[in-house]
N, C-alpha and C positions, 0 to 999 in steps of 0.2 A: 500368341495374340491374347489380349485381355478382352474377354467377353462379358458384357454386362446384362443382367436380367432385372429390370425394374418391376415393381408391383403394378399390376394393371389398375387403372383409376376410372375406367368407364363404369357407368352405373351397373351395379350387380354383375360385374365381371370378375370371376374368381379363377379363371384359367391363369396359367403361368407359362412363360416362354420356354423354360427348360425344366424338366423333372430332375430329381437327384440322380437318376440313372443316366440321363443325358449329360448332366454335368460331369459325371465320372468318365464318360466317353471323351469329352473335351480334355479333361485333366490327363487322362491316359495318353492322349496325343500330344501332350506337352504344353497345353494352353492353361491360362489362368481364368478363373470365372468369379465374377463379383455379383452376388445376389442380394437384392434389397431385403432387409429383414421382413419377415412375415409374408413374403411374396407368394408362397404356396401354402401358407398355414391353413387357409380356409378349406382346402381340399385334402388335408392330411399330409402335406409335404412340409415338415417343420424345418426351422433353422438348423436344428441338430442333424437332421438328415442331409441337408446341403453341406454342412461342415464335414460330416463323415465321408461325403462324396468328393471332398477336396476343394470346395468353394470357400471364398471369403465372404463374410456378411457385411453389407453396407447399411448404414443407418438411414440414408436419405436417397431419393432419386437423383438429386443434384450431384451426389458423389458418383453415382453410376454413369450419368451422362458426361460428367467432366473427365472421368478416367478411362472409360471403356473405348476400345477401338471398334468393336461391333456390338450393337444393341440388339438383343433378341427379345421380341415381344409376341403378343398374340393379336391384339386389336390395334387399329390405326392410332398413331400418336395423337393425343389431345393437344390443344393449342399450346399450353405451357411446355409440353414435352417437345413439340416441334421447335419451339424457340430455344431449346437447350441443345439441339443437334448442331453439328458444325461440319465444315468442309474436311474431307479426309476420313470422316466417320461413316460406318456402314450401319444401316438400319435394315433388319430382316424381320418382316412381320406382314400381316394383312394390311393393305392400304385402301383399296376401293376408291381410287382417286377420281374417276370420271364424274360421279355425281357430287363431288366435294371440292369446290373451287378454293375455299379457304385453306384447307389442308394442302392442296396442291401448291398454292402460292407460297405457303410457309416452307414446304419441303424444297421447292426450287430456290428460295432465298437462302436456305441453310447451306446449300452446296453439298449436302450429304449424299452418299450413295445409297439409294433406297430401293430395296428389293421386295417385291410384293409376292407373298405366297400364292395369291390367287392367279397370277399369270405365269408362274413357272410351269413348264410343259414336260411331257415325256415323249419317248420315241413313237408312241401310238397316237399322238395327238390329244392325249388326256391332260388333265390338270391335277397332278398327284398330290399337291399340297392343299388344294381345295377339296379334293374328294373326301377325306375323312370327315371334315366338318359338314360337307354336303350330305353324307350318309347320316350323320347325327341330326342335322336340320330336317332332312326329309322324314325321318322317323318321328321327330318331335312335332312336326307340322300336323300330323294326324292326331297325335296325343293331345296337342293344344286345341285343335279343332273340335275334337270330341268333347273336351271339357267345356268349351264355350258354347257348344250346342245345348248344353243343359240350361233349362229355363232360368234357374237361379243366377246364371252367369250371363244372361242376356240373349240366349239362343232360343230356338223354336221348341226346345224340349224333345228333340229327336235322338234316339239311341242309334248309333251308326249300324250296329249289328242287327237291329230289330229283335224280335222274339217270334216263336212259332205263332203264326196267324197274323203277324204284322210285318210288312215289308221292311227291309233294311234301308238305312239312309243312303243317299246317292253322293258319291265323292267324285269330283272332277279334278284331275291332275293335269295342269297345263305345262307340258314339257316332259320328255321321256328320258332325261339324262340321269345323273346320279341321284339328285334330289327327288325327282319324280319317281324313279324306280323304287327308292326306299319308302317314299310316301305311299306308293301303291301296295308295297309289301305289308306295311302296317295296317292300312285300310282294309286290305283283303283279309288279314289276320283277325280283324275285328268283325268280319262278316259283312262288310259294306258292299254295296253295288258300285264298282269302280270303273271309271272311264279315263283313259289317258289320251291326250291330244299331243301330237308332235308333227313337225313338218318334214321329217325324214322317213320315207317309206322303208328303207333298210332297217332303221331303228324300230319302227312299228312292228316289222316282222320279227326282230329279235325279242321284243317285249311279248309278242304273242307266244313265242316259244318259251320264254322264261316263265311266263305265268300259265302256260299250257291252256290258253284260251279262257282262263277264268276272269280276265279283265277285258273290257271293250277297248280296242285300239282304233282310234279315229284320226284321219288326216286333219291337221289343224288349218282351218280357214276362219275368216271373220264370222261366217254363218254358223260354223260348228261351235265356235266359242260362245256365240250369242245363244244358240239353242241349248247346249248342254249346261251352261251356267244358269240359265233361267229355271232349270229343273233340279239343280244341285242343292244339297244341304250344306256341303262343304266344298269350297274351291281352294286348291293349293296352287299358288303361282310359283312354278319351278323352272323358269326360263333363265338362260344365261348366254350373254355374248361376252366372251372373255375380255375383262378389263374395260368394257364399255358400259354405258348406261343401259339399263334394262328397257326393252320396248314396252309401251303401254298397250296391254292386250284387252283390257276391259275398260270402257269409258263410263262416265257417270250415268248415262242413260241406260246402259246395259246393266249396271249395278242396281239401278233403281228398279229394273225389271225382275231382279232376283226375288226369291221367296222371303218374306219377312222372317227374321230370326235365323237366316242362313249365315254362314261364317266364311270369310275370306282370310286365308293365311298367306301372306306375301313373303316368301322366302327370298325373293330377289330384292328386298328392301335395302340391303347393303349397297346395291348398285342403282339405287334410286326408286326401286319398286316397279312392278309390272301392272298395277292397277291405277287408274287416274286418281282415285281418292286415297291412295296410300300415303302415309307419312310415318316416319320412323317413331317407334315407341320403345319402351324399356321393360325389363322384367318387373320393375316396381309398378308400372302403370301400362300394362301390355295391350289393352284394347280400347277401341272407341267405336261409336256407331254412326254410320252414314246411311240415310234412307232405309232404316230398319235392318241393315246388314252389319253384323259384327266384324270389325277389322282387327286382325292380330298381325302386327307389323314390327315385332321385336327385332332390332338390328343385330343383336348378338345371341341368337337363339341357342347355339351350342353352349353358351355360358351358363345356361340353366342346369346342365349336367356337366359341370366343369371338370370333375375328376376324370370321367370317361373321355371327355373331349380333349383334355390336356394330354393324356397318354396316347390317344389316337393321333393327335397332331404331331407329337414328338416323334412317333414312329416314322412319319413321313418327312418331317423337316430336318431330322438329324443328319442324314447323309449329305445333303446339300450344305448344311451349316458347317459340317466338318470340312468339306471341300473349301468353303470360303475362308475358314480359319487356317487350314493347312497350306493352301497355295497363295493366300491373299485374295481379296475380292476380285480385283481386275483380272488376274491370271486365271482364277477359277472360272470366271464367266467367259473369258476368251476361249478357254478349253472346252466349254460345255454349252452348246447352243440352247439346251433346255433350261439351264440355270440362267443363261443370258436373257431368255425371254421374260424372266422375272424382273429385270431391271426397269424401273419406271422413271427415276430421276438420277442424274449423275453430274455433280459439279455444276449445278444450275441449269442443266439441260434436261428436257423431257424426252425420254427414250422409248416411250410406249405410245404407238400411233393413236390408239383408241382414246387415250386421255387428251391428246391434242385435238382430235376430231370433236370431242365433247366440249373442251374448255379453251381451245386455242384462241378463238376470236375474243372471248370474254377476258382472258388473262394476257393476251398478246404472246402466246407460246408458239414456238416453232419446233417441229418434230426433227429430232436427230437420231438416226438409227443407233441402237445400242453398241454395236461393234465399232462404229465410227467414234462415238463418244468415249468409249473405253481406250481406244488407241490414240486419242488426241493428246 
C-alpha cells in the first residue's frame, strides 16, 4: 500500500502523522510511504531522516492526496484537504465530526473511508488513540491555566501553589477520565487545592485511591458544579462522550457567578466545548474574556508540545495503521471490532451513530452500522 503523510496546515499545528521510526515500520512491512517535504521539520524530523527511513519526499499536498491509498494525518482535514479526498481512499486521523457539519458533509461527499482516532476502542472500553493526547492535554490544561491566572495575562494574580501563609489556588476538574486525572496530577504537583467531579462512583473511588485522598472527589450534579465553580480559580472542562458533542456543563449565568480573573480551560472544545461561552481558539490567539472570566479554548492543545505529542500518538496509532495497510482497510476493520469502531464514514455513508444523532437532521444523514457498510 502507498501511505501518504501531508504536512499539517491547521494554525500552529506542528505534529506529523508518522515519525521516521513509524515510516520505517511500514517500509519493513513492504509498504511505500510518501511524505510531504518539511512535514516534520519543525519538530526535528527532517526530510533526510524520512529518506533514511525509506520514504519518498513529495513537494506538494496535491501529490500526496492524488497518489496515496491511505492518508495518515493528525488533525481533521481542512476544507481544501477534504475536497482532495476520493472514493476508495482511506483517511486515518482525528476527525471530531459531531460538532462540525461542514467537514462531515465534505467527507460524506468524498466517498472516502474515514477512520477517526478518537472513536477507536480497546477491549477494556477505553479509547487508546485518544488517550495519549488526552494525557498531554490534561497536563497542559493546568500549565496553561496557571499561566493565564497571572495578572499580566488577564487573570486574578493567583499562584496555584500559594506560599507559606497564603492559601493555594482552587482547581476544579470536571470529569475524572484521562484528561481529568492528568490535570489533577499537574495541579496537585503545583500544590493547588484540587477537586474532581465525576458522575461515576466507581471512578471516584479509583481516583480517591490513586491520589491517596489528596484531592477531593465529589459526585457531579448541577448543584455541585455551580458551587465548586463559583469558588474556583481554575476550572478544567474534561468531559467526553465518545464521538458526540460535549454536554454544556456551565451556563452563562454560572460563569458570570465565578470569581473575576478566574480561568476556564475547555479541553472538550474539539467536541464543541463543555461551557456555554466556549468558542474554539488557536495557539496564536488562545484566550478571550467573558464576564471577567478568562477562557482558554485552544482546539489542538497538544500541538503546543508537538514533538512529545507526535511520538506519543505514533506509539498508539502505529499498530492499527499497520493492520489497515497489511490487510486492507475493509478486512482489517471486519477482523477487529475495536478498529471498526473508528469508522465514521465509508463510501458516502455515516457509520458512527453519535455523528448522526448530532447532525442527521441538519444534513439529512442516515446511520448505517459500520459492519453493514463494510460488507455492502
